N, C-alpha and C positions, 0 to 999 in steps of 0.2 A: 489196269493200264491207263494209265497218264498220259493229254493230249493240251502238245507249249497253245499257246495263242501272245500274240503282243496287241496290247491296246495301247492306244494312244489319244492321250487326255494333251489338247492342242492347246497350251497360254502357257504353258506350268512349268513347271523347272527341267523335272527330271518329265521329256511331253513321250518318251513308251519305256511298259513296262513290260517281262518278259509273267506269265503265270499263265502254272498245269490247272491243271484239271482236270476230274474222275466221269464220264457219262456212261459206270458204272455201279452207281448207287443209284437207286431208287427213290430221287424223295423228287418231292414236286417243288417246280418255284425254287431253290434255295439261294440265289443269292437277291431275291426284289430287296431289298432293303442297300445294298452294294453298287459301286456301279457299273459295276462289272455284269447287271440285272439281265447281262441280252446270255452269258456264257450259259447254257444248258450244263452246267454238270456242275461238283461240288465242286470247287481252290483246294487245291491241294497246295499251294502256295503262287504266295499274293501278297504284291504288298502297300498299300496304301498311304500316301500320307493325313489325315482324318483333325484337326480343328490346332493349326499347326503342330502334330505329331507325329513321323514318319517310322509308319508300325511295322510290321512284316511276319505274316500267317506262314508255317511254313508242317504240313501234316507229322507229324513222327516216322509213325501207324494206322494203317487198318482192322478192327479189330472185325469180324462179325460173331457175333454176339447174343441171343437175347436175353434183353429188358424189359425189364418190368414195366409195367403199366403205373403201375402207381410215383413211377421218378417222375411223371406226364402231369401230375398234381401239386396245381395250381395249388399253398395255400391259402387259406379264410385271409389272411390279410394282409398278403398282395395289396399290396397299393399296384389300380394297373398306372400308365400314365400315355400319350402320344407320342407317337418320333418331335415332333416339332418342344416337346415337354423333354421329352432327352438328349434334341438336340443344346437346347436354353439352360442346360441343364450344365451340361464337357463343355461347352462358353461359359460358364460363369468359374470351371476349374481354369483355365484358359488365361483367364486377368491372376489368375492370382501370380504363377506362373516367372 
């Protein structure tokens, strides 16, 4: 089952956004790195403008299947970066558009 929330962003072009989420999927703090961090549930549909790119994300289906733990293993050559470094990287893309 999904729930609807109306989110208000003051001082933006689109001040309100409808989002849909569910609290029936057991994930701890799923929105920690989004503007929707206070929503206590997994996002099923939302819109966001980040780096001057308007994006809309919509879940098409939810499937409860077992996943092998090796899917979550980090490759040995993976390079960790901070959120700030990631933001700087995406900002550089904006300059090339």
